[in-house]
C-alpha positions as CSV (number, residue, x, y, z in Angstrom):
1,X,37.3,-3.2,-2.2
2,X,36.4,-4.4,1.1
3,X,34.0,-7.4,1.3
4,X,32.0,-6.6,4.7
5,X,30.0,-9.7,4.2
6,X,30.4,-12.4,7.4
7,X,30.0,-15.9,6.7
8,X,29.3,-18.3,9.7
9,X,29.6,-21.8,10.1
10,X,26.0,-22.7,9.9
11,X,25.4,-21.2,6.7
12,X,24.3,-17.7,7.3
13,X,25.5,-15.0,5.0
14,X,25.2,-12.0,7.8
15,X,26.1,-9.5,5.4
16,X,23.4,-10.3,2.9
17,X,20.9,-11.4,5.5
18,X,20.6,-14.7,3.7
19,X,20.5,-18.5,5.0
20,X,22.0,-21.1,2.8
21,X,19.6,-23.3,0.7
22,X,20.0,-26.2,3.1
23,X,19.0,-23.8,6.1
24,X,16.3,-22.4,4.5
25,X,14.7,-25.6,3.7
26,X,15.5,-26.7,7.1
27,X,13.7,-23.8,9.0
28,X,11.0,-24.1,6.5
29,X,10.3,-27.8,6.9
30,X,10.2,-27.0,10.8
31,X,8.1,-24.2,10.6
32,X,5.5,-26.3,8.4
33,X,5.8,-29.3,11.1
34,X,5.1,-26.4,13.8
35,X,1.9,-25.5,12.1
36,X,0.7,-29.2,11.1
37,X,1.3,-30.2,14.6
38,X,-0.9,-27.3,16.0
39,X,-3.7,-28.1,13.7
40,X,-3.4,-31.8,14.3
41,X,-3.6,-31.7,18.1
42,X,-5.7,-28.4,18.4
43,X,-9.3,-30.3,19.3
44,X,-7.7,-32.0,21.9
45,X,-5.7,-28.8,23.7
46,X,-6.9,-26.1,25.6
47,X,-8.4,-23.2,24.0
48,X,-5.6,-20.9,25.6
49,X,-5.8,-17.5,27.2
50,X,-3.7,-14.6,28.0
51,X,-0.5,-14.8,30.2
52,X,0.1,-12.1,32.6
53,X,2.4,-9.2,31.2
54,X,5.1,-9.7,34.0
55,X,5.6,-13.1,33.0
56,X,6.1,-12.2,29.6
57,X,8.4,-9.5,30.2
58,X,10.6,-11.9,32.2
59,X,10.9,-14.5,29.2
60,X,10.8,-11.6,26.1
61,X,12.1,-8.5,27.5
62,X,15.9,-8.0,26.2
63,X,18.1,-5.5,24.9
64,X,18.5,-5.1,20.8
65,X,20.5,-8.3,19.9
66,X,23.6,-7.1,18.4
67,X,24.8,-10.8,17.4
68,X,22.4,-13.3,15.7
69,X,21.6,-16.7,17.7
70,X,20.3,-19.0,14.5
71,X,17.0,-19.7,13.6
72,X,16.8,-23.1,15.7
73,X,17.0,-21.3,19.3
74,X,14.8,-18.4,17.8
75,X,11.9,-20.6,16.3
76,X,12.2,-22.6,19.9
77,X,11.4,-19.6,21.7
78,X,8.7,-18.9,19.4
79,X,7.1,-21.8,20.1
80,X,7.8,-22.1,23.8
81,X,7.4,-18.3,24.8
82,X,5.4,-16.6,22.3
83,X,2.6,-19.2,20.7
84,X,2.2,-20.4,24.4
85,X,0.6,-17.3,25.3
86,X,-2.0,-17.4,22.7
87,X,-5.9,-17.7,22.6
88,X,-6.4,-20.2,19.5
89,X,-9.2,-18.5,17.5
90,X,-9.2,-21.4,15.1
91,X,-10.2,-23.9,18.0
92,X,-13.2,-25.7,17.3
93,X,-14.3,-24.7,20.5
94,X,-13.6,-21.0,20.4
95,X,-16.8,-19.5,20.2
96,X,-16.5,-15.8,21.2
97,X,-16.2,-12.5,18.9
98,X,-15.8,-14.1,15.6
99,X,-13.6,-17.0,15.3
100,X,-10.7,-17.3,12.7
101,X,-10.3,-21.0,11.6
102,X,-8.1,-20.1,8.6
103,X,-6.9,-22.9,6.3
104,X,-3.5,-24.4,5.6
105,X,-3.6,-23.9,1.8
106,X,-4.3,-20.0,2.3
107,X,-1.3,-20.1,5.1
108,X,1.0,-21.6,2.4
109,X,-0.2,-19.0,0.0
110,X,0.9,-16.2,2.6
111,X,4.3,-17.8,2.6
112,X,4.7,-17.8,-1.1
113,X,3.3,-14.2,-1.1
114,X,5.6,-13.2,1.6
115,X,8.8,-15.3,0.8
116,X,8.7,-13.6,-2.8
117,X,8.0,-10.3,-1.2
118,X,5.3,-9.5,-3.6
119,X,4.4,-5.6,-4.2
120,X,0.9,-5.9,-5.2
121,X,0.4,-2.0,-5.6
122,X,1.0,-1.4,-9.7
123,X,0.7,-3.4,-12.6
124,X,4.1,-3.0,-13.8
125,X,5.7,-4.5,-10.8
126,X,2.9,-7.3,-10.3
127,X,0.7,-7.8,-13.4
128,X,0.1,-11.3,-12.6
129,X,-1.0,-10.9,-8.8
130,X,-3.0,-8.2,-10.0
131,X,-5.0,-10.0,-12.6
132,X,-5.5,-12.9,-9.7
133,X,-7.1,-10.0,-7.6
134,X,-9.5,-8.9,-10.3
135,X,-10.4,-12.4,-11.0
136,X,-11.1,-13.0,-7.2
137,X,-13.0,-9.9,-6.6
138,X,-15.2,-11.0,-9.5
139,X,-15.8,-14.0,-8.0
140,X,-17.1,-12.3,-4.7
141,X,-18.8,-9.9,-6.8
142,X,-20.7,-12.8,-8.3
143,X,-21.5,-14.5,-5.2
144,X,-22.9,-11.3,-3.7
145,X,-24.9,-10.4,-6.9
146,X,-23.5,-7.2,-7.5
147,X,-23.8,-6.4,-11.5
148,X,-20.8,-7.4,-13.7
149,X,-19.6,-3.8,-13.8
150,X,-18.8,-3.9,-10.2
151,X,-15.5,-4.0,-8.9
152,X,-13.2,-3.5,-5.8
153,X,-9.9,-4.4,-4.2
154,X,-8.5,-6.3,-1.5
155,X,-7.7,-4.6,1.9
156,X,-6.4,-5.8,5.5
157,X,-10.1,-6.2,7.0
158,X,-13.3,-5.2,7.5
159,X,-12.1,-1.7,9.3
160,X,-10.3,-0.8,6.3
161,X,-13.1,-1.6,4.2
162,X,-15.5,0.4,5.9
163,X,-13.0,3.3,6.0
164,X,-12.7,3.1,2.4
165,X,-16.2,2.5,1.4
166,X,-17.3,5.5,3.4
167,X,-14.5,7.7,2.3
168,X,-15.6,6.9,-1.2
169,X,-19.3,7.7,-0.2
170,X,-18.4,11.2,0.9
171,X,-16.5,11.8,-2.2
172,X,-19.3,10.6,-4.6
173,X,-22.2,12.6,-2.9
174,X,-20.7,15.4,-1.3
175,X,-17.5,15.8,-3.3
176,X,-15.5,16.0,-0.1
177,X,-15.4,16.8,3.5
178,X,-18.6,18.9,4.6
179,X,-19.1,20.3,8.2
180,X,-22.8,19.4,7.7
181,X,-22.1,15.9,6.6
182,X,-24.3,13.1,8.3
183,X,-24.5,9.4,8.3
184,X,-27.1,7.2,9.9
185,X,-26.5,3.7,10.7
186,X,-28.0,1.0,13.5
187,X,-27.2,1.0,17.1
188,X,-26.0,-2.3,16.3
189,X,-23.4,-1.0,13.7
190,X,-19.8,-2.4,14.1
191,X,-17.7,-0.2,16.0
192,X,-15.5,0.5,12.9
193,X,-18.2,2.4,11.3
194,X,-18.0,5.4,14.0
195,X,-14.3,5.1,14.1
196,X,-13.8,5.2,10.2
197,X,-16.3,8.2,10.4
198,X,-14.2,9.9,12.9
199,X,-11.3,9.4,11.1
200,X,-13.0,11.1,8.3
201,X,-13.9,14.2,10.8
202,X,-17.3,13.6,11.4
203,X,-18.3,14.6,14.9
204,X,-20.8,12.6,17.4
205,X,-23.8,14.8,16.2
206,X,-22.9,14.0,12.5
207,X,-23.3,10.1,13.2
208,X,-26.9,8.9,13.9
209,X,-27.4,5.7,15.5
210,X,-30.8,4.5,14.9
211,X,-32.6,2.3,17.3
212,X,-32.8,-1.3,16.4
213,X,-35.5,-4.1,16.8
214,X,-35.9,-7.0,19.1
215,X,-33.7,-9.0,17.0
216,X,-31.1,-6.1,16.2
217,X,-32.2,-5.2,12.9
218,X,-32.0,-1.6,11.8
219,X,-35.6,-0.3,11.6
220,X,-37.0,1.7,8.5
221,X,-39.4,4.0,10.3
222,X,-37.1,5.3,12.6
223,X,-34.2,5.5,10.0
224,X,-36.4,8.0,8.0
225,X,-37.4,10.2,10.8
226,X,-33.6,10.5,11.9
227,X,-32.9,11.5,8.1
228,X,-35.6,13.9,8.4
229,X,-34.5,15.5,11.7
230,X,-30.9,15.6,10.3
231,X,-32.1,17.6,7.2
232,X,-34.2,19.5,9.3
233,X,-31.4,20.8,11.6
234,X,-29.4,21.9,8.5
235,X,-27.3,18.7,8.1
236,X,-26.6,16.9,4.9
237,X,-27.3,13.2,5.0
238,X,-25.2,11.5,2.3
239,X,-25.1,7.8,3.2
240,X,-26.7,5.1,5.5
241,X,-24.6,2.2,6.6
242,X,-26.8,-0.8,6.7
243,X,-25.5,-4.3,8.3
244,X,-25.3,-7.9,6.8
245,X,-24.5,-9.9,9.8
246,X,-24.5,-7.8,13.2
247,X,-21.7,-8.8,15.2
248,X,-23.8,-8.9,18.2
249,X,-26.6,-11.1,16.9
250,X,-26.2,-12.0,13.4
251,X,-28.8,-9.8,12.3
252,X,-29.4,-8.8,8.9
253,X,-31.0,-5.3,8.4
254,X,-33.9,-4.9,5.9
255,X,-31.3,-4.6,3.1
256,X,-34.2,-3.9,0.5
257,X,-36.1,-1.5,2.4
258,X,-33.2,0.7,3.3
259,X,-32.0,0.4,-0.3
260,X,-35.3,2.0,-1.1
261,X,-34.8,4.7,1.2
262,X,-31.5,5.7,-0.2
263,X,-32.7,5.6,-3.7
264,X,-35.4,8.1,-2.8
265,X,-33.0,10.2,-1.1
266,X,-30.2,10.3,-3.4
267,X,-28.2,8.6,-0.5
268,X,-25.2,6.3,-0.6
269,X,-26.1,2.6,0.7
270,X,-22.8,1.2,2.2
271,X,-23.4,-2.3,3.6
272,X,-21.1,-3.7,6.2
273,X,-20.9,-7.5,5.6
274,X,-17.8,-8.0,6.8
275,X,-19.3,-10.8,8.9
276,X,-22.2,-12.1,7.1
277,X,-21.6,-11.5,3.2
278,X,-19.9,-14.7,2.4
279,X,-22.8,-16.5,3.5
280,X,-24.2,-15.8,0.0
281,X,-22.5,-18.4,-1.2
282,X,-25.0,-20.8,-0.1
283,X,-28.6,-20.9,-0.7
284,X,-29.9,-20.2,2.6
285,X,-27.4,-17.0,2.8
286,X,-28.5,-15.6,-0.4
287,X,-32.2,-15.7,1.0
288,X,-31.1,-14.2,4.4
289,X,-29.1,-11.4,2.4
290,X,-31.4,-10.7,-0.3
291,X,-31.2,-6.9,-1.0
292,X,-27.3,-6.8,-0.5
293,X,-26.8,-6.5,-4.3
294,X,-28.4,-3.4,-4.0
295,X,-25.3,-1.6,-2.2
296,X,-23.3,1.2,-3.9
297,X,-20.5,-0.1,-1.6
298,X,-20.1,-3.5,0.1
299,X,-17.4,-4.5,3.0
300,X,-16.8,-8.3,3.3
301,X,-13.9,-10.1,5.2
302,X,-12.6,-13.4,3.7
303,X,-10.7,-13.7,7.1
304,X,-13.9,-14.5,8.6
305,X,-16.4,-16.7,7.0
306,X,-14.3,-17.7,3.9
307,X,-11.7,-19.3,6.3
308,X,-8.5,-17.2,5.1
309,X,-5.5,-16.3,7.5
310,X,-5.4,-12.8,8.6
311,X,-5.3,-10.1,6.9
312,X,-8.0,-10.6,4.0
313,X,-10.7,-7.9,3.7
314,X,-12.2,-6.8,0.5
315,X,-14.4,-3.6,-0.7
316,X,-16.9,-4.2,-3.5
317,X,-18.2,-1.2,-5.2
318,X,-21.0,-0.6,-7.7
319,X,-18.9,1.5,-10.0
320,X,-15.2,1.3,-9.4
321,X,-14.4,4.0,-11.5
322,X,-15.2,6.6,-8.5
323,X,-12.5,4.6,-6.5
324,X,-10.1,5.7,-8.9
325,X,-11.5,9.3,-9.0
326,X,-11.5,9.4,-4.9
327,X,-8.1,7.7,-4.2
328,X,-5.6,8.3,-7.3
329,X,-2.8,10.6,-7.0
330,X,0.1,10.7,-9.3
331,X,3.2,12.2,-8.2
332,X,6.3,12.5,-10.2
333,X,8.2,9.4,-8.8
334,X,4.8,7.2,-9.9
335,X,4.6,8.2,-13.6
336,X,6.5,5.8,-15.0
337,X,4.0,3.1,-13.4
338,X,0.8,4.7,-14.4
339,X,-1.6,2.1,-15.9
340,X,-2.2,1.8,-19.3
341,X,-6.2,1.3,-20.6
342,X,-6.2,-2.5,-20.1
343,X,-4.1,-2.3,-16.8
344,X,-4.8,-1.9,-13.2
345,X,-2.7,-0.1,-10.3
346,X,-4.6,-1.0,-7.2
347,X,-2.7,1.7,-5.4
348,X,-5.2,3.9,-7.3
349,X,-8.1,2.4,-5.8
350,X,-7.7,2.8,-2.2
351,X,-5.5,4.1,0.7
352,X,-2.4,1.8,0.5
353,X,0.4,2.3,-2.2
354,X,2.3,-0.8,-0.8
355,X,0.0,-3.7,-0.8
356,X,0.4,-7.3,0.3
357,X,-0.8,-10.1,-2.2
358,X,-3.6,-11.1,0.0
359,X,-5.9,-12.3,-2.9
360,X,-3.5,-15.2,-3.3
361,X,-4.9,-17.2,-0.3
362,X,-8.5,-17.1,-1.3
363,X,-7.9,-17.6,-5.2
364,X,-5.6,-20.8,-4.2
365,X,-8.1,-22.0,-1.4
366,X,-10.9,-21.8,-3.8
367,X,-8.9,-23.3,-6.5
368,X,-7.9,-26.2,-4.3
369,X,-11.0,-26.9,-2.3
370,X,-13.6,-25.7,-4.7
371,X,-16.6,-23.2,-3.8
372,X,-18.9,-25.9,-3.2
373,X,-16.6,-27.2,-0.1
374,X,-16.8,-23.6,1.1
375,X,-20.4,-23.4,0.6
376,X,-20.9,-26.6,2.8
377,X,-18.4,-25.2,5.6
378,X,-20.6,-22.1,5.9
379,X,-24.0,-24.5,5.9
380,X,-22.4,-26.4,8.9
381,X,-21.8,-23.2,10.9
382,X,-25.1,-22.3,10.4
383,X,-26.4,-25.8,11.5
384,X,-24.3,-25.6,14.5
385,X,-25.7,-22.6,16.0
386,X,-29.5,-24.0,15.3
387,X,-28.3,-27.2,17.3
388,X,-27.0,-24.7,19.9
389,X,-30.5,-23.1,20.0
390,X,-32.3,-26.5,20.2
391,X,-30.1,-27.5,23.1
392,X,-30.7,-24.1,25.1
393,X,-34.4,-24.4,24.5
394,X,-34.5,-27.8,26.0
395,X,-33.3,-26.9,29.5
396,X,-35.3,-24.8,31.8
397,X,-31.7,-23.0,32.7
398,X,-31.4,-21.4,29.3
399,X,-33.4,-18.4,27.9
400,X,-32.9,-17.8,24.1
401,X,-32.8,-13.9,23.8
402,X,-31.8,-13.9,20.0
403,X,-32.3,-17.1,17.9
404,X,-29.7,-18.3,15.6
405,X,-29.2,-16.0,13.0
406,X,-26.3,-16.5,10.7
407,X,-24.3,-18.8,13.2
408,X,-24.8,-16.7,16.1
409,X,-27.1,-17.0,19.2
410,X,-27.5,-15.2,22.1
411,X,-28.9,-16.7,25.6
412,X,-28.8,-16.1,29.3
413,X,-28.8,-18.5,32.3
414,X,-32.1,-18.8,34.2
415,X,-31.1,-19.6,38.0
416,X,-33.4,-22.3,39.5
417,X,-34.1,-20.4,42.8
418,X,-33.7,-17.0,44.6
419,X,-34.7,-13.5,43.9
420,X,-32.3,-11.7,41.3
421,X,-32.3,-8.2,40.4
422,X,-31.4,-7.3,36.9
423,X,-28.0,-6.2,37.6
424,X,-27.3,-9.4,39.6
425,X,-28.3,-11.4,36.5
426,X,-25.9,-9.5,34.5
427,X,-23.3,-10.4,36.8
428,X,-24.1,-13.9,36.9
429,X,-23.7,-14.3,33.0
430,X,-20.2,-12.6,33.2
431,X,-18.9,-14.8,35.9
432,X,-20.4,-17.8,34.0
433,X,-18.4,-16.7,31.0
434,X,-15.6,-16.3,33.1
435,X,-15.4,-19.5,34.5
436,X,-15.8,-21.1,31.0
437,X,-13.0,-19.2,29.5
438,X,-10.5,-19.9,32.8
439,X,-11.5,-23.5,32.4
440,X,-9.7,-23.8,29.1
441,X,-12.4,-26.2,27.5
442,X,-14.2,-23.5,25.2
443,X,-14.2,-19.7,25.0
444,X,-17.2,-17.7,24.7
445,X,-17.9,-13.7,25.2
446,X,-20.7,-11.9,26.6
447,X,-22.5,-9.0,25.0
448,X,-25.0,-6.6,25.7
449,X,-28.2,-6.9,23.9
450,X,-31.5,-5.0,25.3
451,X,-29.9,-3.2,27.9
452,X,-29.0,-7.0,29.4
453,X,-25.8,-9.0,29.7
454,X,-26.2,-12.1,27.3
455,X,-24.0,-15.1,26.5
456,X,-23.2,-15.2,22.7
457,X,-21.9,-18.3,20.8
458,X,-20.7,-18.0,17.1
459,X,-20.1,-21.2,15.5
460,X,-18.8,-20.5,12.0
461,X,-15.5,-23.0,12.5
462,X,-16.2,-25.8,9.9
463,X,-14.3,-27.9,12.5
464,X,-16.6,-27.5,15.1
465,X,-18.9,-30.8,16.0
466,X,-22.2,-31.1,17.4
467,X,-20.3,-32.5,20.3
468,X,-18.4,-29.4,20.6
469,X,-21.5,-27.4,21.1
470,X,-23.0,-29.8,23.7
471,X,-20.0,-30.1,25.7
472,X,-19.5,-26.2,26.0
473,X,-23.3,-26.0,26.8
474,X,-23.0,-28.6,29.4
475,X,-20.3,-26.8,31.1
476,X,-21.7,-23.3,30.8
477,X,-24.8,-25.0,32.9
478,X,-22.8,-26.6,35.4
479,X,-20.8,-23.3,36.0
480,X,-24.3,-21.5,35.9
481,X,-25.6,-23.8,38.6
482,X,-22.4,-23.5,41.0
483,X,-22.0,-19.4,40.4
484,X,-25.8,-19.1,41.1
485,X,-25.6,-21.2,44.2
486,X,-22.2,-19.1,45.4
487,X,-24.3,-16.0,44.6
488,X,-27.0,-17.2,47.2
489,X,-24.7,-18.3,49.8
490,X,-25.3,-21.8,50.0
491,X,-22.5,-23.4,48.0
492,X,-23.1,-26.0,45.4
493,X,-23.5,-29.7,45.4
């Protein structure tokens, strides 16, 4: 017999794709040091930003390597050429989109789950991980006040959770695809909702967007009108999507009123709480999210406001048996892993057969820090947005467009002088944001609300301080003054 394994002088066994124990430890220690150095230095560093494609092509484009170069050189290139071209969503002054603070315990959990390559699809292969997922799902179920009989599963994120929930809604109400199926949602619904419905085969006329109010909330009167209109046109409404924390403004739809409409008409209520549902771990959040417990299905993202590394999403369902009815497929090659009466195969509950052990990071994080620490971190995010609103309201140069809702506030710069058209003011907001993002001190985003371009601040990172918010707003006002002066053609002081 010929042994084709190739041993190298630095402890690598190329045939087995293995490093020696010493080499594994050295690589692991250096990787951990790299992460810790990043976390410790982050507040003093630039938020970062994109690198031009040409520059990255020059340093990263190469033929498929036929021979290995050792982990030290590779990790050095990761540090110097790859991670240097990252905008840090975990930075305390990253206020754009939805920040991703993460936490180190969750990162270590991912290392352990990946290092042991845990397959979390079936009970027979991963009964311990399955039990942990059952426990964590129940913790989330309890925090969101769904009944004890509710359940669910971990998925990659809110987009996946919304797709799974909407597929389940169609199965439960209509029994499967229907060319006349109709779903109603707010015009502030997340982009993943129409995308998921498109994947399910619904066309533009089957997705009815209902206008929102001045705060970005779904309005019940127009919702009822749209449902009646769809039915009158031969459509079959089967689901309403409400939002618990819109991405634009943090708005929470009137969940109890929407639930009442759904109950009266036999419709499925899917709540997209990918952003805001986690606030239910606080007393204030529970008040703001009243009615969320009435959902038939609820999407939430622990990698947002529960501070987990990407990816970590979850779908909670009032009747988890429906998930099994909708998604279980048992071909001959899976008969040996069919779950017994007390066992759970999570591959039967959703789209994925091969699944990461995503529940481990939230389980470890909650056990290490405790739920009270997470609640305090959420409260801190709420407070930072309220501080930002107060600072904005204290300056004549700012107009608050939507007040702080679930740690999001939107606003516009108001020039001191000159005649400005609506389009010119919109362009001014975008130039101000561009100046800040290029500066590197902080990152914010613009969005459109009420047909106007607005600046948007999302403050969920628990490491964000009041000084971070104040410095960011001071810089924005300075850039606003400079850009307004340039637009009027007389420069700045």
